[in-house]
C-alpha positions as CSV (number, residue, x, y, z in Angstrom):
1,M,0.0,0.0,0.0
2,Q,1.3,3.4,-0.9
3,I,1.1,6.3,1.5
4,E,-0.5,8.4,-1.3
5,H,-3.4,5.9,-1.4
6,A,-3.8,6.1,2.4
7,L,-3.8,9.9,2.3
8,L,-6.3,9.9,-0.6
9,A,-8.6,7.5,1.2
10,F,-8.5,9.7,4.4
11,L,-9.1,12.9,2.5
12,L,-12.0,11.4,0.5
13,G,-13.4,10.0,3.7
14,I,-13.5,13.4,5.4
15,S,-14.7,15.4,2.3
16,P,-18.3,16.5,2.3
17,L,-18.8,15.5,-1.3
18,T,-17.4,12.0,-1.2
19,E,-17.3,10.8,2.4
20,C,-16.5,7.1,3.1
21,R,-18.8,6.0,0.3
22,I,-16.7,7.1,-2.6
23,A,-13.5,6.7,-0.5
24,I,-14.2,3.0,-0.2
25,I,-14.9,2.6,-3.9
26,T,-11.7,4.4,-4.6
27,A,-9.9,2.1,-2.1
28,F,-11.3,-0.9,-3.9
29,I,-10.0,0.3,-7.2
30,L,-6.6,1.4,-5.9
31,S,-6.0,-1.9,-4.1
32,G,-7.0,-4.0,-7.1
33,G,-10.1,-5.5,-5.4
34,A,-10.6,-7.4,-2.2
35,S,-7.2,-7.6,-0.5
36,P,-5.5,-6.7,2.8
37,D,-4.7,-3.3,1.3
38,F,-8.4,-2.8,0.6
39,A,-9.2,-3.5,4.2
40,V,-6.6,-1.0,5.5
41,L,-7.7,1.7,3.0
42,T,-11.4,1.1,4.0
43,A,-10.5,1.5,7.7
44,I,-8.6,4.7,6.8
45,S,-11.6,6.0,4.8
46,V,-14.0,5.3,7.6
47,A,-11.6,6.9,10.1
48,G,-11.6,10.0,8.1
49,N,-15.4,10.0,7.9
50,L,-15.7,9.4,11.7
51,I,-14.0,12.7,12.3
52,V,-16.9,14.6,10.6
53,P,-19.6,14.3,13.3
54,F,-17.3,15.7,15.9
55,I,-16.3,18.8,14.0
56,A,-19.1,19.4,11.5
57,I,-21.4,21.2,13.8
58,Y,-18.7,23.6,14.8
59,V,-17.6,24.2,11.2
60,L,-21.2,24.6,10.1
61,L,-21.8,27.1,13.0
62,M,-18.9,29.3,11.8
63,L,-19.9,29.1,8.2
64,E,-23.5,29.8,8.9
65,K,-22.6,32.9,11.0
66,Y,-20.5,34.2,8.2
67,I,-22.9,33.3,5.4
68,L,-26.2,34.4,7.0
69,N,-24.8,37.6,8.5
70,Y,-23.3,38.7,5.2
71,S,-25.1,41.8,3.9
72,G,-22.7,43.0,1.3
73,S,-23.3,43.5,-2.4
74,N,-21.1,40.7,-3.6
75,S,-23.3,38.7,-6.0
76,L,-21.3,35.5,-5.4
77,M,-21.9,35.7,-1.6
78,S,-25.5,36.5,-2.1
79,F,-25.8,33.5,-4.4
80,I,-24.1,31.3,-1.8
81,K,-26.4,32.6,0.9
82,R,-29.5,31.8,-1.1
83,L,-28.1,28.4,-2.0
84,Y,-27.3,27.6,1.7
85,I,-30.7,28.6,2.9
86,K,-32.3,26.5,0.1
87,Y,-30.1,23.5,1.1
88,I,-30.9,23.9,4.8
89,L,-34.6,23.8,4.1
90,R,-34.1,20.7,1.9
91,V,-32.1,19.0,4.6
92,K,-34.6,19.8,7.2
93,E,-37.5,18.5,5.1
94,R,-35.7,15.2,4.2
95,A,-34.1,14.5,7.6
96,S,-37.2,15.4,9.7
97,K,-39.0,12.5,8.0
98,Y,-36.6,10.1,9.5
99,V,-35.8,11.9,12.8
100,G,-39.5,12.8,13.4
101,R,-40.5,9.2,13.1
102,W,-37.6,7.3,14.6
103,G,-35.6,9.9,16.6
104,Y,-31.9,9.3,16.7
105,V,-32.3,5.9,15.1
106,G,-33.8,7.8,12.2
107,L,-30.8,10.0,12.0
108,A,-28.5,7.0,11.9
109,L,-30.6,5.5,9.1
110,F,-30.6,8.8,7.2
111,V,-26.8,9.0,7.4
112,G,-26.5,5.2,6.7
113,I,-28.3,5.4,3.4
114,P,-25.5,5.4,0.8
115,L,-27.1,8.1,-1.4
116,P,-25.9,11.6,-2.3
117,F,-26.4,14.2,0.4
118,T,-27.3,11.8,3.2
119,G,-23.8,11.4,4.8
120,A,-22.3,12.5,8.0
121,W,-22.0,16.2,6.9
122,T,-25.6,16.4,6.0
123,G,-26.6,14.3,9.1
124,S,-24.6,16.8,11.3
125,L,-26.3,19.7,9.6
126,A,-29.7,18.0,10.2
127,A,-28.9,17.5,13.9
128,Y,-27.9,21.1,14.2
129,I,-31.0,22.4,12.4
130,L,-33.3,20.1,14.3
131,N,-31.7,21.0,17.6
132,L,-30.7,17.5,18.5
133,E,-28.6,16.7,21.5
134,Y,-24.9,16.9,20.4
135,R,-23.7,13.6,22.0
136,K,-26.6,11.5,20.8
137,A,-26.4,13.1,17.4
138,V,-22.7,12.2,17.1
139,I,-23.5,8.6,18.1
140,A,-26.2,8.4,15.6
141,N,-23.9,9.8,12.9
142,V,-21.2,7.3,13.8
143,V,-23.6,4.4,13.6
144,G,-24.9,5.7,10.2
145,I,-21.3,5.9,8.9
146,F,-20.8,2.3,9.8
147,I,-24.1,1.3,8.2
148,A,-23.1,3.1,4.9
149,A,-19.6,1.7,4.9
150,S,-21.0,-1.8,5.5
151,I,-23.4,-1.4,2.6
152,V,-20.8,-0.2,0.2
153,V,-18.2,-2.9,1.2
154,A,-20.9,-5.6,0.9
155,A,-21.9,-4.3,-2.6
156,L,-18.3,-4.3,-3.7
157,L,-17.4,-7.7,-2.3
158,T,-20.5,-9.3,-3.8
159,G,-20.0,-7.7,-7.2
160,N,-23.1,-5.6,-7.0
161,Y,-21.4,-2.6,-8.4
162,F,-24.5,-1.3,-10.1
163,V,-26.1,-0.7,-6.6
164,I,-23.3,1.8,-5.9
165,L,-22.7,3.3,-9.3
166,Y,-26.2,3.6,-10.6
167,R,-28.2,4.3,-7.4
168,G,-26.1,7.3,-6.3
169,G,-23.8,5.7,-3.6
């Protein structure tokens, strides 16, 4: 295993756009399939993703204060502000279906579904928006990360690539 592969797996795991889902697929490709290297890279991917619930709420708080309090005339910032508000409303609508019905288990399921915009970053944002207790929300996010990682690994190891590639994982 190359150190570059490990670094890439970690960075993809922590990234809001890829998280462990894409990081694990990348690890599978880089390691040439099921192998000890794949197992190590998968663990590194998940480790990167596990950092997210602990820091995301604080990062989101800082970004939100900056974005929502921005009142300048910069059209790019105005666009980002509108986009952020639209995204918050969308996350609240989607996540509240799960959390409203099943509580923290619902948050774990929401994060665990390997689809776009349902990962730990979005789950942390949902927890923040829905005023969920921090410690319980972190635990739910961590459980969701393990669910998502398990689904992706199972799909890769059983050869069901279409589940990941064509269903948005």
